[in-house]
N, CA, C and O atoms as CSV, one atom per row, in Angstrom:
chain,resi,resn,atom,element,x,y,z
A,1,MET,N,N,-5.491,21.627,31.226
A,1,MET,CA,C,-4.414,20.632,30.485
A,1,MET,C,C,-4.801,21.062,29.011
A,1,MET,O,O,-5.974,21.230,28.677
A,2,SER,N,N,-3.818,21.213,28.230
A,2,SER,CA,C,-4.099,21.488,26.752
A,2,SER,C,C,-4.449,20.233,26.051
A,2,SER,O,O,-3.986,19.181,26.492
A,3,GLN,N,N,-5.205,20.224,25.019
A,3,GLN,CA,C,-5.449,18.962,24.413
A,3,GLN,C,C,-4.505,18.347,23.892
A,3,GLN,O,O,-4.555,17.119,23.822
A,4,SER,N,N,-3.312,19.131,23.356
A,4,SER,CA,C,-2.024,18.423,22.550
A,4,SER,C,C,-1.546,17.534,23.704
A,4,SER,O,O,-1.079,16.433,23.413
A,5,THR,N,N,-1.626,17.943,25.088
A,5,THR,CA,C,-0.868,17.045,26.030
A,5,THR,C,C,-1.680,16.060,26.993
A,5,THR,O,O,-1.219,15.566,28.022
A,6,GLN,N,N,-2.886,15.873,26.515
A,6,GLN,CA,C,-3.851,15.126,27.309
A,6,GLN,C,C,-4.034,13.795,26.334
A,6,GLN,O,O,-3.992,13.751,25.104
A,7,ALA,N,N,-4.234,12.806,27.218
A,7,ALA,CA,C,-4.626,11.429,26.635
A,7,ALA,C,C,-5.892,11.566,25.510
A,7,ALA,O,O,-6.856,12.310,25.686
A,8,VAL,N,N,-5.737,10.873,24.556
A,8,VAL,CA,C,-6.658,10.921,23.128
A,8,VAL,C,C,-7.247,9.549,23.000
A,8,VAL,O,O,-6.549,8.541,23.108
A,9,THR,N,N,-8.396,9.522,22.795
A,9,THR,CA,C,-9.171,8.302,22.231
A,9,THR,C,C,-9.456,8.521,20.737
A,9,THR,O,O,-9.828,9.579,20.231
A,10,ILE,N,N,-9.239,7.424,20.148
A,10,ILE,CA,C,-9.505,7.453,18.556
A,10,ILE,C,C,-10.565,6.283,18.357
A,10,ILE,O,O,-10.294,5.157,18.774
A,11,GLN,N,N,-11.734,6.540,17.740
A,11,GLN,CA,C,-12.566,5.418,17.443
A,11,GLN,C,C,-12.639,5.523,15.931
A,11,GLN,O,O,-12.703,6.602,15.342
A,12,ALA,N,N,-12.626,4.321,15.330
A,12,ALA,CA,C,-12.657,4.041,13.836
A,12,ALA,C,C,-13.500,3.123,13.370
A,12,ALA,O,O,-13.548,2.007,13.888
A,13,LEU,N,N,-14.304,3.485,12.294
A,13,LEU,CA,C,-15.357,2.293,11.838
A,13,LEU,C,C,-14.912,2.014,10.407
A,13,LEU,O,O,-15.013,2.882,9.540
A,14,ILE,N,N,-14.377,0.700,10.142
A,14,ILE,CA,C,-14.000,0.384,8.956
A,14,ILE,C,C,-15.047,-0.667,8.211
A,14,ILE,O,O,-15.246,-1.768,8.724
A,15,VAL,N,N,-15.635,-0.324,7.117
A,15,VAL,CA,C,-16.512,-1.319,6.239
A,15,VAL,C,C,-15.793,-1.661,5.233
A,15,VAL,O,O,-15.584,-0.894,4.294
A,16,PRO,N,N,-15.306,-2.905,5.308
A,16,PRO,CA,C,-14.943,-3.637,4.049
A,16,PRO,C,C,-15.721,-4.083,3.018
A,16,PRO,O,O,-16.736,-4.690,3.361
A,17,ARG,N,N,-15.521,-3.947,1.848
A,17,ARG,CA,C,-16.243,-4.765,0.594
A,17,ARG,C,C,-16.115,-6.170,0.890
A,17,ARG,O,O,-15.105,-6.722,1.326
A,18,PRO,N,N,-17.312,-6.746,0.594
A,18,PRO,CA,C,-17.362,-8.205,0.965
A,18,PRO,C,C,-16.258,-9.145,0.504
A,18,PRO,O,O,-15.887,-10.116,1.163
A,19,GLU,N,N,-15.806,-8.820,-0.563
A,19,GLU,CA,C,-14.533,-9.753,-1.056
A,19,GLU,C,C,-13.372,-9.233,-0.274
A,19,GLU,O,O,-12.352,-9.771,-0.703
A,20,HIS,N,N,-13.133,-8.461,0.632
A,20,HIS,CA,C,-12.046,-7.756,1.216
A,20,HIS,C,C,-12.004,-8.086,2.797
A,20,HIS,O,O,-11.043,-7.894,3.541
A,21,VAL,N,N,-13.170,-8.586,3.116
A,21,VAL,CA,C,-13.458,-8.757,4.681
A,21,VAL,C,C,-12.067,-9.490,5.338
A,21,VAL,O,O,-11.534,-8.965,6.315
A,22,GLN,N,N,-11.577,-10.598,4.807
A,22,GLN,CA,C,-10.635,-11.454,5.343
A,22,GLN,C,C,-9.403,-10.678,5.250
A,22,GLN,O,O,-8.613,-10.827,6.182
A,23,ASP,N,N,-9.026,-9.739,4.143
A,23,ASP,CA,C,-8.017,-9.133,3.934
A,23,ASP,C,C,-7.893,-8.063,5.090
A,23,ASP,O,O,-6.910,-8.009,5.829
A,24,VAL,N,N,-8.841,-7.328,5.166
A,24,VAL,CA,C,-8.874,-6.153,6.261
A,24,VAL,C,C,-8.643,-6.849,7.746
A,24,VAL,O,O,-7.814,-6.451,8.565
A,25,GLU,N,N,-9.361,-7.744,7.893
A,25,GLU,CA,C,-9.164,-8.578,9.303
A,25,GLU,C,C,-7.786,-9.055,9.554
A,25,GLU,O,O,-7.281,-8.980,10.674
A,26,THR,N,N,-7.163,-9.552,8.513
A,26,THR,CA,C,-5.802,-10.013,8.521
A,26,THR,C,C,-4.814,-8.895,8.838
A,26,THR,O,O,-4.012,-8.917,9.772
A,27,GLU,N,N,-4.972,-7.888,7.922
A,27,GLU,CA,C,-3.944,-6.556,8.126
A,27,GLU,C,C,-4.456,-5.902,9.351
A,27,GLU,O,O,-3.598,-5.374,10.058
A,28,MET,N,N,-5.634,-5.838,9.722
A,28,MET,CA,C,-5.908,-5.031,11.271
A,28,MET,C,C,-5.269,-5.929,12.165
A,28,MET,O,O,-4.583,-5.369,13.020
A,29,ARG,N,N,-5.303,-7.079,12.202
A,29,ARG,CA,C,-4.890,-8.129,13.413
A,29,ARG,C,C,-3.300,-7.767,13.419
A,29,ARG,O,O,-2.776,-7.685,14.530
A,30,ALA,N,N,-2.463,-7.535,12.226
A,30,ALA,CA,C,-1.231,-7.250,12.380
A,30,ALA,C,C,-0.901,-5.749,12.862
A,30,ALA,O,O,0.152,-5.483,13.443
A,31,MET,N,N,-1.836,-4.843,12.587
A,31,MET,CA,C,-2.016,-3.591,13.053
A,31,MET,C,C,-1.979,-3.490,14.353
A,31,MET,O,O,-1.179,-2.769,14.948
A,32,VAL,N,N,-3.025,-4.358,15.010
A,32,VAL,CA,C,-3.119,-4.342,16.416
A,32,VAL,C,C,-1.783,-4.595,17.088
A,32,VAL,O,O,-1.417,-3.865,18.009
A,33,GLN,N,N,-1.017,-5.641,16.642
A,33,GLN,CA,C,0.132,-5.895,17.580
A,33,GLN,C,C,1.080,-4.846,17.105
A,33,GLN,O,O,1.602,-4.358,18.107
A,34,ALA,N,N,1.472,-4.359,16.163
A,34,ALA,CA,C,2.445,-3.306,15.860
A,34,ALA,C,C,2.070,-2.006,16.655
A,34,ALA,O,O,2.988,-1.368,17.171
A,35,SER,N,N,0.837,-1.598,16.776
A,35,SER,CA,C,0.269,-0.400,17.363
A,35,SER,C,C,0.503,-0.623,18.739
A,35,SER,O,O,1.106,0.268,19.338
A,36,ARG,N,N,0.152,-1.624,19.358
A,36,ARG,CA,C,0.256,-1.791,20.942
A,36,ARG,C,C,1.887,-1.754,21.382
A,36,ARG,O,O,2.200,-1.552,22.555
A,37,ALA,N,N,2.729,-1.933,20.498
A,37,ALA,CA,C,4.097,-1.844,20.902
A,37,ALA,C,C,4.767,-0.582,20.409
A,37,ALA,O,O,5.985,-0.556,20.232
A,38,GLU,N,N,3.932,0.549,20.165
A,38,GLU,CA,C,4.257,1.816,19.974
A,38,GLU,C,C,4.330,2.314,21.205
A,38,GLU,O,O,3.494,2.015,22.058
A,39,ALA,N,N,5.380,3.166,21.447
A,39,ALA,CA,C,5.403,4.031,22.571
A,39,ALA,C,C,4.245,5.314,22.485
A,39,ALA,O,O,4.068,6.061,21.523
A,40,GLY,N,N,3.651,5.321,23.563
A,40,GLY,CA,C,2.503,6.304,23.645
A,40,GLY,C,C,1.349,5.686,23.594
A,40,GLY,O,O,0.420,6.236,24.186
A,41,CYS,N,N,1.095,4.448,22.916
A,41,CYS,CA,C,-0.063,3.751,22.701
A,41,CYS,C,C,-0.645,2.994,23.939
A,41,CYS,O,O,-0.068,1.958,24.272
A,42,GLN,N,N,-1.516,3.329,24.511
A,42,GLN,CA,C,-2.274,2.898,25.730
A,42,GLN,C,C,-3.008,1.635,25.369
A,42,GLN,O,O,-2.832,0.584,25.985
A,43,ARG,N,N,-3.879,1.772,24.298
A,43,ARG,CA,C,-4.717,0.568,23.834
A,43,ARG,C,C,-4.874,0.556,22.332
A,43,ARG,O,O,-4.703,1.582,21.674
A,44,TYR,N,N,-5.169,-0.493,21.839
A,44,TYR,CA,C,-5.626,-0.611,20.450
A,44,TYR,C,C,-6.240,-1.789,20.305
A,44,TYR,O,O,-5.575,-2.825,20.276
A,45,ASP,N,N,-7.473,-1.796,20.203
A,45,ASP,CA,C,-8.453,-2.902,20.286
A,45,ASP,C,C,-9.145,-3.062,18.943
A,45,ASP,O,O,-9.432,-2.042,18.316
A,46,LEU,N,N,-9.412,-4.166,18.489
A,46,LEU,CA,C,-10.204,-4.410,17.170
A,46,LEU,C,C,-11.401,-5.022,17.456
A,46,LEU,O,O,-11.359,-5.946,18.269
A,47,LEU,N,N,-12.604,-4.677,16.907
A,47,LEU,CA,C,-13.681,-5.452,17.305
A,47,LEU,C,C,-14.689,-5.589,15.971
A,47,LEU,O,O,-14.704,-4.731,15.089
A,48,ARG,N,N,-15.385,-6.584,15.952
A,48,ARG,CA,C,-16.156,-6.810,14.854
A,48,ARG,C,C,-17.587,-7.016,14.941
A,48,ARG,O,O,-18.091,-7.659,15.862
A,49,VAL,N,N,-18.226,-6.508,14.043
A,49,VAL,CA,C,-19.902,-6.653,13.926
A,49,VAL,C,C,-20.324,-7.319,12.685
A,49,VAL,O,O,-19.982,-6.845,11.601
A,50,ASP,N,N,-21.127,-8.508,12.772
A,50,ASP,CA,C,-21.465,-9.191,11.501
A,50,ASP,C,C,-22.928,-8.843,11.521
A,50,ASP,O,O,-23.645,-9.224,12.447
A,51,ARG,N,N,-23.415,-8.080,10.454
A,51,ARG,CA,C,-24.800,-7.259,10.457
A,51,ARG,C,C,-25.753,-8.505,9.560
A,51,ARG,O,O,-25.311,-9.230,8.669
A,52,PRO,N,N,-26.943,-8.488,10.022
A,52,PRO,CA,C,-27.958,-9.518,9.473
A,52,PRO,C,C,-27.932,-9.489,7.981
A,52,PRO,O,O,-28.212,-10.459,7.277
A,53,ASP,N,N,-27.522,-8.128,7.477
A,53,ASP,CA,C,-27.517,-8.080,5.853
A,53,ASP,C,C,-26.250,-8.545,5.136
A,53,ASP,O,O,-26.062,-8.354,3.935
A,54,GLY,N,N,-25.274,-9.255,6.061
A,54,GLY,CA,C,-24.007,-9.787,5.487
A,54,GLY,C,C,-23.000,-8.693,5.551
A,54,GLY,O,O,-21.830,-8.958,5.274
A,55,THR,N,N,-23.364,-7.427,5.908
A,55,THR,CA,C,-22.332,-6.495,5.934
A,55,THR,C,C,-21.259,-6.778,7.171
A,55,THR,O,O,-21.753,-7.280,8.181
A,56,VAL,N,N,-19.996,-6.532,7.180
A,56,VAL,CA,C,-19.179,-6.655,8.203
A,56,VAL,C,C,-18.600,-5.341,8.449
A,56,VAL,O,O,-18.224,-4.636,7.512
A,57,GLU,N,N,-18.501,-4.936,9.813
A,57,GLU,CA,C,-17.881,-3.730,10.250
A,57,GLU,C,C,-16.944,-3.961,11.249
A,57,GLU,O,O,-17.189,-4.760,12.152
A,58,PHE,N,N,-15.762,-3.269,11.177
A,58,PHE,CA,C,-14.700,-3.390,12.188
A,58,PHE,C,C,-14.512,-2.220,12.957
A,58,PHE,O,O,-14.271,-1.182,12.340
A,59,HIS,N,N,-14.577,-2.195,14.202
A,59,HIS,CA,C,-14.439,-1.247,15.156
A,59,HIS,C,C,-13.105,-0.969,15.602
A,59,HIS,O,O,-12.560,-2.007,15.977
A,60,VAL,N,N,-12.364,0.063,15.703
A,60,VAL,CA,C,-10.978,0.026,16.187
A,60,VAL,C,C,-11.089,1.269,17.301
A,60,VAL,O,O,-11.329,2.452,17.060
A,61,GLN,N,N,-10.855,0.671,18.523
A,61,GLN,CA,C,-10.742,1.663,19.626
A,61,GLN,C,C,-9.207,1.873,19.897
A,61,GLN,O,O,-8.482,0.889,20.049
A,62,GLU,N,N,-8.652,3.302,19.964
A,62,GLU,CA,C,-7.327,3.246,20.244
A,62,GLU,C,C,-7.356,4.443,21.494
A,62,GLU,O,O,-8.236,5.252,21.787
A,63,ARG,N,N,-6.169,4.222,22.018
A,63,ARG,CA,C,-5.850,5.359,23.273
A,63,ARG,C,C,-4.389,5.505,23.188
A,63,ARG,O,O,-3.561,4.595,23.223
A,64,TYR,N,N,-4.155,6.926,23.056
A,64,TYR,CA,C,-2.811,7.429,23.257
A,64,TYR,C,C,-2.574,8.279,24.406
A,64,TYR,O,O,-3.439,8.734,25.155
A,65,ASP,N,N,-1.272,8.458,24.478
A,65,ASP,CA,C,-0.828,9.478,25.781
A,65,ASP,C,C,-1.023,10.968,25.239
A,65,ASP,O,O,-1.221,11.900,26.019
A,66,ASP,N,N,-0.962,11.116,24.006
A,66,ASP,CA,C,-1.343,12.523,23.546
A,66,ASP,C,C,-1.323,12.753,22.119
A,66,ASP,O,O,-0.902,11.813,21.445
A,67,MET,N,N,-1.670,13.750,21.541
A,67,MET,CA,C,-1.739,14.121,20.265
A,67,MET,C,C,-0.313,13.684,19.439
A,67,MET,O,O,-0.318,13.217,18.299
A,68,ALA,N,N,0.897,13.931,20.247
A,68,ALA,CA,C,2.196,13.620,19.589
A,68,ALA,C,C,2.195,11.974,19.308
A,68,ALA,O,O,2.833,11.444,18.398
A,69,ALA,N,N,1.485,11.381,20.119
A,69,ALA,CA,C,1.540,9.696,20.102
A,69,ALA,C,C,0.600,9.338,18.910
A,69,ALA,O,O,0.826,8.336,18.231
A,70,VAL,N,N,-0.465,10.170,18.659
A,70,VAL,CA,C,-1.210,9.851,17.591
A,70,VAL,C,C,-0.541,10.038,16.270
A,70,VAL,O,O,-0.610,9.216,15.356
A,71,GLN,N,N,0.109,11.163,16.223
A,71,GLN,CA,C,0.801,11.631,15.069
A,71,GLN,C,C,1.856,10.529,14.783
A,71,GLN,O,O,1.980,10.091,13.639
A,72,ALA,N,N,2.686,10.036,15.903
A,72,ALA,CA,C,3.625,9.046,15.538
A,72,ALA,C,C,2.980,7.682,14.940
A,72,ALA,O,O,3.533,7.019,14.063
A,73,HIS,N,N,1.702,7.346,15.549
A,73,HIS,CA,C,1.236,6.063,15.172
A,73,HIS,C,C,0.709,6.213,13.619
A,73,HIS,O,O,0.648,5.190,12.936
A,74,ARG,N,N,0.336,7.454,13.072
A,74,ARG,CA,C,-0.065,7.865,11.909
A,74,ARG,C,C,1.044,7.961,10.907
A,74,ARG,O,O,0.810,7.780,9.712
A,75,ASP,N,N,2.244,8.239,11.352
A,75,ASP,CA,C,3.583,8.203,10.663
A,75,ASP,C,C,4.345,6.920,10.711
A,75,ASP,O,O,5.415,6.820,10.110
A,76,SER,N,N,3.857,5.967,11.379
A,76,SER,CA,C,4.517,4.856,11.422
A,76,SER,C,C,4.746,3.876,10.246
A,76,SER,O,O,3.822,3.788,9.438
A,77,ALA,N,N,5.651,3.266,10.080
A,77,ALA,CA,C,5.673,2.570,8.809
A,77,ALA,C,C,4.683,1.425,8.599
A,77,ALA,O,O,4.372,1.080,7.459
A,78,HIS,N,N,4.136,0.775,9.794
A,78,HIS,CA,C,3.215,-0.183,9.742
A,78,HIS,C,C,1.710,0.524,9.238
A,78,HIS,O,O,0.955,0.026,8.403
A,79,TYR,N,N,1.521,1.657,9.885
A,79,TYR,CA,C,0.381,2.293,9.335
A,79,TYR,C,C,0.433,2.750,8.045
A,79,TYR,O,O,-0.562,2.612,7.333
A,80,GLN,N,N,1.415,3.264,7.629
A,80,GLN,CA,C,1.777,3.701,6.027
A,80,GLN,C,C,1.362,2.569,5.252
A,80,GLN,O,O,0.503,2.607,4.371
A,81,ALA,N,N,2.080,1.450,5.656
A,81,ALA,CA,C,1.929,0.267,4.656
A,81,ALA,C,C,0.442,-0.332,4.721
A,81,ALA,O,O,-0.095,-0.825,3.729
A,82,TYR,N,N,-0.112,-0.255,5.846
A,82,TYR,CA,C,-1.494,-0.706,5.660
A,82,TYR,C,C,-2.461,0.083,5.061
A,82,TYR,O,O,-3.470,-0.433,4.578
A,83,ARG,N,N,-2.256,1.331,5.038
A,83,ARG,CA,C,-3.216,2.106,4.237
A,83,ARG,C,C,-2.695,2.228,2.879
A,83,ARG,O,O,-3.501,2.680,2.066
A,84,SER,N,N,-1.399,1.896,2.395
A,84,SER,CA,C,-1.312,1.944,0.965
A,84,SER,C,C,-1.889,0.459,0.304
A,84,SER,O,O,-2.272,0.307,-0.856
A,85,ARG,N,N,-1.848,-0.429,1.215
A,85,ARG,CA,C,-2.296,-1.739,0.718
A,85,ARG,C,C,-4.081,-1.843,0.861
A,85,ARG,O,O,-4.732,-2.538,0.081
A,86,ALA,N,N,-4.573,-1.221,1.722
A,86,ALA,CA,C,-5.974,-1.427,1.797
A,86,ALA,C,C,-6.766,-0.049,1.121
A,86,ALA,O,O,-7.884,0.229,1.554
A,87,GLY,N,N,-6.293,0.595,0.304
A,87,GLY,CA,C,-6.972,1.507,-0.343
A,87,GLY,C,C,-8.137,1.264,-0.947
A,87,GLY,O,O,-9.085,2.030,-0.775
A,88,ASP,N,N,-8.233,0.140,-1.756
A,88,ASP,CA,C,-9.561,-0.045,-2.503
A,88,ASP,C,C,-10.381,-1.174,-1.616
A,88,ASP,O,O,-11.425,-1.596,-2.113
A,89,TRP,N,N,-10.053,-1.579,-0.600
A,89,TRP,CA,C,-10.587,-2.607,0.279
A,89,TRP,C,C,-12.047,-2.149,0.702
A,89,TRP,O,O,-12.945,-2.979,0.844
A,90,PHE,N,N,-12.209,-1.022,0.865
A,90,PHE,CA,C,-13.346,-0.516,1.832
A,90,PHE,C,C,-14.380,0.031,1.222
A,90,PHE,O,O,-14.133,0.856,0.342
A,91,ALA,N,N,-15.638,-0.261,1.504
A,91,ALA,CA,C,-16.893,-0.014,0.864
A,91,ALA,C,C,-17.395,1.462,1.026
A,91,ALA,O,O,-18.336,1.958,0.406
A,92,GLN,N,N,-16.566,2.117,2.015
A,92,GLN,CA,C,-16.866,3.535,2.222
A,92,GLN,C,C,-15.462,4.033,2.812
A,92,GLN,O,O,-14.611,3.240,3.215
A,93,PRO,N,N,-15.315,5.299,2.823
A,93,PRO,CA,C,-14.199,5.766,3.668
A,93,PRO,C,C,-14.263,5.391,5.105
A,93,PRO,O,O,-15.352,5.353,5.678
A,94,PRO,N,N,-12.898,5.049,5.855
A,94,PRO,CA,C,-12.926,4.945,7.225
A,94,PRO,C,C,-13.583,6.060,7.647
A,94,PRO,O,O,-13.398,7.142,7.090
A,95,ALA,N,N,-14.616,5.876,8.920
A,95,ALA,CA,C,-14.986,7.140,9.735
A,95,ALA,C,C,-13.947,7.181,11.048
A,95,ALA,O,O,-13.989,6.260,11.864
A,96,VAL,N,N,-13.151,8.131,11.185
A,96,VAL,CA,C,-12.352,8.233,12.247
A,96,VAL,C,C,-12.769,9.474,13.111
A,96,VAL,O,O,-12.815,10.609,12.637
A,97,THR,N,N,-13.054,9.189,14.349
A,97,THR,CA,C,-13.376,10.278,15.319
A,97,THR,C,C,-12.234,10.259,16.389
A,97,THR,O,O,-11.769,9.218,16.855
A,98,VAL,N,N,-11.843,11.491,16.720
A,98,VAL,CA,C,-10.682,11.977,17.657
A,98,VAL,C,C,-11.495,12.431,18.852
A,98,VAL,O,O,-12.298,13.348,18.678
A,99,LEU,N,N,-11.366,11.874,20.063
A,99,LEU,CA,C,-12.105,12.215,21.248
A,99,LEU,C,C,-11.045,12.684,22.304
A,99,LEU,O,O,-9.994,12.074,22.502
A,100,HIS,N,N,-11.405,13.778,22.935
A,100,HIS,CA,C,-10.635,14.421,23.926
A,100,HIS,C,C,-11.441,14.314,25.241
A,100,HIS,O,O,-12.622,14.664,25.248
A,101,ASP,N,N,-10.771,13.784,26.481
A,101,ASP,CA,C,-11.280,13.458,27.652
A,101,ASP,C,C,-12.095,14.621,28.238
A,101,ASP,O,O,-11.618,15.746,28.092
A,102,VAL,N,N,-13.289,14.486,28.897
A,102,VAL,CA,C,-13.879,15.308,29.668
A,102,VAL,C,C,-13.940,15.088,31.074
A,102,VAL,O,O,-13.602,15.878,31.956
A,103,ASP,N,N,-14.536,13.612,31.234
A,103,ASP,CA,C,-14.825,13.034,32.477
A,103,ASP,C,C,-14.635,11.613,32.356
A,103,ASP,O,O,-15.673,10.957,32.263
A,104,VAL,N,N,-13.486,10.958,32.336
A,104,VAL,CA,C,-13.186,9.731,32.121
A,104,VAL,C,C,-12.633,9.054,33.262
A,104,VAL,O,O,-11.813,9.627,33.980
A,105,ALA,N,N,-13.055,7.769,33.505
A,105,ALA,CA,C,-12.851,6.945,34.771
A,105,ALA,C,C,-11.461,6.283,34.497
A,105,ALA,O,O,-11.286,5.687,33.434
A,106,GLY,N,N,-10.508,6.370,35.396
A,106,GLY,CA,C,-9.115,6.049,35.256
A,106,GLY,C,C,-9.129,4.825,35.452
A,106,GLY,O,O,-8.081,4.181,35.411
């Protein structure tokens, strides 16, 4: 099966600036709801880590039917709106990893 037609998992790490933690969480909660409603989105989960040093990290775990569904997500109005609002909210650029299945439990 080609990688363009097999399920795709995305992992993203988002580290907001301290003054924007609530902004990012609020926007990401809205992103969760909108993304879960997309055709081709199998999962869209938001997790939070509160580090001892006060740093907050958000981890996003996404799963799509294929790369076309990933692209549709990236092209969606809600994703584009989030990215335009959140541009200066991050302490570092979001780290996004695209993973292709090798041996995944179904």
